[in-house]
C-alpha positions in Angstrom: 63.7 118.7 150.0 65.3 117.3 146.9 65.3 113.4 147.4 68.7 113.4 145.6 70.2 115.8 148.2 72.9 114.5 150.3 74.6 115.5 153.5 78.4 114.9 153.4 80.3 114.9 156.8 84.1 115.8 157.5 85.1 115.2 161.1 88.2 117.3 162.0 90.3 115.4 164.8 93.8 116.0 166.2 95.7 115.9 169.4 94.8 118.6 171.7 95.9 122.1 171.1 97.2 121.5 167.5 94.7 123.9 166.2 91.5 122.3 165.0 89.2 125.2 165.9 91.6 127.7 164.3 91.6 125.6 161.0 87.8 125.2 161.2 87.3 128.9 161.5 89.5 129.2 158.4 87.8 126.6 156.3 84.4 128.0 157.2 85.1 131.6 156.9 83.5 132.6 160.3 84.2 132.4 163.8 83.2 129.3 165.9 84.2 127.8 169.1 87.1 129.1 171.3 90.6 129.5 170.6 93.1 129.5 173.4 96.7 128.3 173.7 95.8 125.6 176.3 94.7 122.0 176.1 91.0 120.9 175.9 89.5 124.3 174.8 87.0 122.4 172.7 85.0 119.9 174.8 81.9 119.4 172.7 81.2 118.0 169.2 79.9 120.6 167.1 78.8 120.7 163.3 78.9 123.5 160.8 77.8 124.0 157.3 80.7 124.5 155.0 78.8 124.5 151.7 75.3 124.3 150.5 74.0 123.8 147.0 70.6 124.9 145.6 69.7 121.2 145.3 69.9 121.0 149.0 73.2 119.3 149.3 75.2 120.2 152.6 78.9 119.7 153.4 79.3 119.6 157.3 82.4 120.2 159.2 82.5 118.8 162.8 84.9 120.3 165.2 85.6 117.8 167.9 87.5 117.8 171.2 91.3 116.9 171.0 92.8 113.7 172.0 94.5 114.0 175.3 95.9 110.8 176.6 96.1 109.2 173.2 97.6 105.9 174.4 95.1 105.3 177.2 92.3 106.4 174.8 93.4 103.8 172.1 93.6 101.1 174.5 90.2 102.0 175.9 88.6 101.9 172.6 90.1 98.5 171.7 88.7 97.0 174.9 85.2 98.6 174.3 84.2 95.5 172.2 84.1 93.2 175.0 81.7 93.5 178.2 84.5 94.4 180.7 85.8 97.0 178.3 82.1 98.4 177.8 81.5 98.6 181.5 84.8 100.6 182.0 83.9 103.1 179.3 80.2 103.5 179.8 80.0 103.3 183.5 83.3 103.6 185.2 84.9 106.4 183.0 81.5 108.2 182.9 81.4 108.9 186.4 85.2 108.8 187.6 86.7 110.5 184.6 84.2 112.7 182.7 86.8 114.3 180.4 88.2 111.0 179.3 84.6 109.7 178.8 83.8 112.7 176.7 86.9 112.0 174.5 85.6 108.5 173.9 82.1 109.7 173.1 83.6 112.2 170.6 85.5 109.3 168.8 82.4 107.3 168.7 80.3 110.1 167.1 83.1 110.3 164.3 82.8 106.7 163.9 79.1 106.8 163.6 78.8 109.9 161.5 81.9 111.0 159.5 82.3 110.1 155.8 85.9 111.3 156.0 88.2 112.2 158.9 90.5 115.2 158.6 93.5 114.5 160.9 95.5 117.6 161.8 99.2 117.3 162.9 101.6 119.9 163.9 104.1 120.0 160.8 106.6 121.9 163.1 107.4 118.6 164.9 109.5 115.9 163.5 107.0 113.0 163.0 109.4 110.5 164.6 109.5 112.8 167.8 105.5 113.2 167.9 104.8 110.3 170.3 101.1 110.7 170.2 100.7 110.2 166.5 101.2 106.3 166.6 98.4 105.7 169.3 96.1 108.2 167.4 96.8 106.4 164.3 95.5 103.3 166.1 92.4 105.4 167.1 91.9 106.4 163.5 92.1 102.7 162.4 89.6 101.8 165.1 87.2 104.5 163.6 87.4 102.7 160.3 86.8 105.8 158.0 89.3 107.1 155.2 91.6 109.6 156.6 93.2 112.7 155.1 96.2 114.1 157.0 96.7 118.0 157.2 99.8 119.5 158.1 99.3 122.6 160.2 101.8 125.0 161.7 104.0 125.2 158.8 104.7 128.8 159.4 104.9 131.6 156.8 104.6 130.6 153.1 108.0 129.1 151.9 109.2 128.1 148.5 107.6 124.9 147.1 110.8 122.9 147.6 111.1 123.7 151.3 107.3 122.7 151.9 107.8 119.5 149.8 110.3 118.4 152.2 108.0 118.7 155.2 105.4 116.9 153.3 107.8 114.1 152.3 108.9 113.4 155.9 105.2 113.1 157.0 104.1 111.1 154.1 107.0 108.6 154.5 106.1 108.3 158.3 102.4 107.7 157.5 103.1 105.3 154.7 102.1 102.1 156.5 98.9 103.6 158.0 96.1 101.9 155.7 93.4 104.2 156.6 95.4 107.4 155.4 94.6 108.1 151.9 96.4 111.5 151.4 98.7 113.9 153.2 98.3 117.6 152.3 99.5 120.9 153.5 97.0 123.3 155.1 98.2 125.8 157.6 95.3 127.5 159.4 97.3 130.7 159.5 98.8 130.9 156.0 96.9 128.7 153.6 95.6 129.8 150.3 92.0 129.2 149.0 93.8 127.3 146.1 95.0 124.8 148.7 91.5 124.5 150.2 90.5 123.5 146.6 93.1 120.8 146.4 91.8 119.5 149.6 88.5 119.2 147.9 89.8 117.7 144.9 91.4 115.0 147.1 88.2 114.3 149.0 86.4 113.8 145.7 88.1 110.6 145.1 87.7 109.6 148.9 84.1 110.3 149.6 81.8 107.1 149.4 80.7 106.2 145.9 76.9 106.8 146.6 77.7 110.5 147.5 80.1 111.5 144.9 77.6 113.0 142.6 76.4 115.3 145.7 80.1 116.1 146.6 80.9 117.2 143.0 77.9 119.7 143.3 79.1 120.9 146.5 82.8 121.3 145.2 81.4 123.1 142.1 79.6 125.5 144.3 82.5 126.1 146.5 84.7 126.9 143.4 81.9 129.3 142.0 82.1 131.2 145.4 85.9 131.4 145.4 86.2 132.3 141.9 83.8 135.2 142.4 86.0 136.4 145.2 89.0 136.2 142.8 87.3 138.0 140.1 86.1 140.8 142.5 89.6 141.1 143.9 91.1 141.6 140.5 88.5 144.2 139.7 89.1 146.1 142.8 93.0 146.1 142.2 92.3 147.2 138.5 90.1 150.2 139.7 92.7 151.2 142.3 95.5 151.1 139.6 93.4 153.0 136.9 92.7 155.7 139.4 96.5 156.1 140.2 97.4 156.1 136.4 94.9 158.9 135.7 95.3 161.1 138.8 97.2 164.4 138.5 97.5 167.4 140.8 97.9 170.9 139.3 101.0 173.0 140.2 100.3 176.5 141.0 102.4 178.8 139.1 104.4 180.8 141.8 106.1 183.1 139.3 109.8 184.1 139.7 109.7 184.3 143.4 108.6 180.6 143.7 111.5 179.7 141.3 113.9 181.6 143.6 112.4 179.8 146.7 112.9 176.5 144.8 116.5 177.4 144.1 117.2 178.3 147.8 115.5 174.9 148.8 117.8 173.1 146.2 120.8 174.8 147.9 119.6 174.0 151.6 118.3 177.4 152.2 114.6 177.3 153.3 112.4 179.7 155.1 109.7 178.1 157.2 106.0 178.6 156.1 107.1 179.0 152.3 105.7 175.9 150.8 107.1 175.0 147.2 104.0 174.6 144.9 105.5 171.6 143.3 106.2 170.0 146.8 102.5 170.8 147.8 101.2 169.1 144.6 103.3 166.1 145.0 102.2 165.9 148.7 98.5 166.0 147.6 99.0 163.3 145.0 100.9 161.2 147.5 98.2 161.5 150.2 95.4 160.6 147.6 97.3 157.5 146.7 98.0 156.5 150.3 94.3 156.9 151.2 93.1 155.0 148.0 95.7 152.1 148.8 94.3 151.7 152.3 90.6 152.2 151.4 91.1 149.5 148.6 93.0 147.1 150.8 90.1 147.4 153.3 87.7 146.3 150.5 90.0 143.3 149.7 90.1 142.3 153.4 86.0 142.2 153.5 85.9 140.5 150.1 88.0 137.5 151.7 85.7 137.3 154.8 88.3 138.8 157.2 88.0 141.5 159.9 90.5 144.4 160.7 91.8 147.2 158.4 94.9 147.6 156.3 96.5 150.0 159.0 98.7 152.8 158.6 101.7 151.5 156.6 103.9 154.1 155.2 103.4 154.6 151.4 105.9 152.6 149.2 109.1 154.6 148.6 108.0 155.9 145.2 108.5 159.6 145.3 111.4 159.5 142.6 108.8 158.3 140.0 106.6 161.5 140.1 106.4 162.9 136.5 106.3 166.7 136.3 104.4 168.0 133.4 105.5 171.7 132.9 106.3 174.0 129.8 109.8 175.1 130.2 112.1 177.0 127.8 115.3 174.9 127.3 117.4 177.6 128.6 115.9 177.5 132.0 115.5 173.6 132.1 118.9 172.8 133.7 118.4 175.1 136.6 114.7 174.5 137.2 114.7 170.8 136.3 117.5 170.3 138.8 115.4 172.1 141.6 112.3 169.9 140.8 114.4 166.8 141.0 115.9 168.0 144.2 112.5 168.5 145.5 111.5 164.9 144.7 114.7 163.5 146.3 113.9 165.3 149.4 110.4 164.2 149.4 111.6 160.6 149.0 113.9 161.1 152.0 111.0 162.4 154.1 108.7 159.5 153.1 111.5 157.2 154.1 111.0 158.5 157.6 107.3 158.8 157.4 106.7 162.4 156.9 106.2 165.0 154.2 108.4 167.9 155.1 110.4 168.1 151.9 113.3 169.3 154.1 116.2 166.9 153.5 118.5 165.5 150.9 117.8 168.3 148.4 121.3 169.5 147.3 122.5 166.1 145.9 119.2 165.6 144.1 119.3 169.0 142.6 122.8 168.6 141.3 122.2 165.1 139.8 118.7 166.0 138.6 120.3 169.1 136.6 122.5 166.9 134.4 119.5 165.5 132.3 117.0 168.4 132.8 117.3 170.0 129.4 116.4 166.7 127.5 113.6 166.0 130.1 112.2 169.5 129.5 112.1 169.0 125.6 110.5 165.6 125.9 107.6 166.9 128.2 107.0 169.8 125.9 107.0 167.9 122.6 105.5 164.6 123.8 103.1 165.8 126.4 102.0 169.0 125.1 101.2 170.2 128.6 99.3 173.5 128.9 99.1 173.5 132.6 101.8 172.4 135.0 100.7 169.2 137.0 102.3 166.3 138.6 101.2 162.7 138.0 102.7 159.2 138.4 105.2 157.9 135.9 105.1 154.5 134.2 107.7 153.2 136.5 105.7 153.8 139.7 102.7 152.3 138.0 104.4 149.2 137.4 105.7 149.1 141.1 102.1 149.7 142.2 101.0 146.6 140.2 103.6 144.7 141.8 102.4 146.0 145.2 98.7 145.2 144.5 99.4 141.7 143.6 101.5 141.1 146.7 98.8 142.6 148.6 96.2 140.1 147.1 98.6 137.2 147.9 98.8 138.4 151.5 95.1 138.6 152.0 94.4 135.6 150.1 96.9 133.5 152.3 95.4 135.0 155.5 93.4 132.4 157.4 90.4 133.8 159.5 91.5 131.6 162.4 94.5 133.9 162.7 92.2 136.9 163.8 91.7 140.3 162.3 93.9 141.2 159.4 97.3 142.4 160.5 100.1 143.4 157.8 103.4 141.5 157.8 106.5 141.2 155.7 105.9 139.4 152.4 107.9 136.1 152.0 111.0 136.8 149.8 110.1 134.4 147.1 106.6 136.1 146.5 108.4 139.3 145.6 110.8 137.7 143.0 108.1 135.5 141.6 105.6 138.6 141.0 108.6 140.6 139.5 109.3 137.7 137.0 105.6 137.2 136.0 105.0 140.9 135.6 108.1 141.2 133.4 106.2 139.2 130.7 103.6 142.2 130.4 106.1 145.1 130.2 105.5 145.9 126.6 101.7 145.4 127.0 101.6 147.6 129.8 103.4 150.5 128.1 100.5 150.4 125.7 98.0 150.6 128.6 99.6 153.5 130.1 99.6 155.4 126.9 95.8 156.0 127.2 96.1 158.2 130.2 95.6 161.4 128.4 92.5 160.3 126.6 88.9 161.2 127.5 87.9 157.5 128.1 91.2 156.5 129.4 90.0 155.4 132.8 87.5 152.8 131.6 89.8 151.5 128.8 92.9 151.3 131.3 90.6 149.6 133.9 89.4 147.0 131.4 93.1 146.2 130.1 94.3 146.0 133.8 91.6 143.6 134.7 92.7 141.2 131.9 96.5 141.5 132.8 96.1 141.2 136.5 93.8 138.1 136.1 96.3 136.6 134.0 99.3 137.3 136.2 97.5 136.5 139.4 96.5 133.0 137.9 100.2 132.5 136.7 101.4 133.4 140.2 99.0 130.9 141.9 99.9 128.4 139.3 103.8 128.8 140.1 103.1 128.8 143.8 100.9 125.7 143.6 101.8 123.8 140.4 98.8 122.3 138.6 96.4 123.5 141.1 94.9 126.7 139.7 94.1 125.2 136.3 92.6 122.1 138.0 90.3 124.0 140.1 88.8 126.5 137.5 85.2 126.1 136.6 84.5 126.2 132.9 84.6 129.7 131.6 86.0 131.4 134.7 88.9 133.8 135.0 91.2 131.0 136.3 90.5 128.6 133.4 
C-alpha cells in the first residue's frame, strides 16, 4: 500500500425518495441498492468505490437513508449535545422508533466520515415550496462538512438558458447557507459525463487541503477513463459511416422485360411476385444499413456501461437519397430515369409506414423524376464511369447519417444508468438544430472525404478522416451544450483538448 495513498469520501444525502440511489447508480456506472417509487427504500449506509488509481487512492461514494421527518430530526440532532438529548437519541429512539434512530445514525456517520456532502434536491419543485429544505440545511450545518447541492429531476435536456433559470432560483434560495459551496445541475436520468466532470472540478476546490493531491490523481484517472469511452465511441461511429459510404448493391440487368415492369410500376400497374431489380437492390442496401445502425448502437450502449439494445426503430426516411449508378443512353434516360426515381419515391412512402413493399406513390415520383433524368444519366456515365449498375448512398444521405450518428451519441452519453436499460426516445429539439449548425462547418471537407469512395483504400481513408471530423464536431457540440466544460476537462493530449 502506497503510504501517500488517500481515501476520499463523498456522502450522498437527500430528503427521502428524491433519487439518491438512482443518482449513485449513474455516478458509479453499476447497479447498487434498490430503486422504488416509495419513501425509505434505502435503510442502510453503504459505501462504493467510484474511482481508484494505480497509487492506491480511492474515491468512495456513500449512499445513505433519506431524511424523513426532517424538522424532528434537526431538532433531535441539536439536542444530542446535552445529556437529556443523548438519552432520547441513543436509548429512547433506539427502542421506540427504530427508523428515526437509524436516520440519526446515518447522519452521524456522515459527520464522522465524509470529506464532502452531496445534497440532492428535486429541481422540479420551487425551492420556496420545498418545506423540507430549511430543516435539512440545519442538519447539514450540524454535520459541519462542505456541501455541494445537486439539482435532480430536471427532466429531459433543455437549452442552457432554461436550465440556468432553475439553477439561479436554487442558488439564490441557498445563498445564506454557509455550508453550501456550490449548486450544480446533475439529473440522474439525463446527465452527461461532462457534467460529472464539472462536479469533480468543483470538488477539487472543496476537498480538504491534505487530500487535494490524491483527489487530483483520482480526477485525472476518471478523465482518462471517460475520454477513452469518448474516443472509442467516435471510432465506432466512424466505422459505421465508412461502411455506409462504401456499401453498394449490384442491380441485376432484367432486360427489356424488366424495363417494361418498371414502366408499369411507375404508372401504377403492378403484378404481384414480379420484383423490380432496382427495388430489390435498394431493399438490400437499406436492410444492411438498418442492421448496421442497430448493431453499432448496441456497441455504443455497451461502451457507456448501459444495458438494453437499440430496439427496432424504423430506418430514417432516407430513400430519396439513393444513388443509382447505371449506364444509360441519353435517349432512354428520361423514361427509365423517371421510373427509377418513381421507384425510390415509392420506397420512401413504404419506409414511412415501416415496410418495404415498393407499392405506393410511384406515379408522382416517376413524373417528377423524369424531368431531370437526361442530365443525371449523362452525369453518372461521365463522372462515375460505372461498368455495372449498382445502388449506393449519396453524399446527402451520408451527411444525414453523420447527424443521426452524433444525435445517437448524445442520447447514449446523456442516459444515466439509474434510469435502467437503454430505451430510445425523442431527441430534444435544440440538439438537432445544434448538430446541424456544427456540421455545416464541415460541408466542404466532407465532400472531399466522400470523393474517396471509389478508391481501393477508400474505406480506411474515409474512416480516418471521419474520426477526425466526428471528434472535432462532438467536442464542439459538448462545448456548446456545456460552455467551458469540455476544454476544461480534457487531459493533455486527449481528443477533447
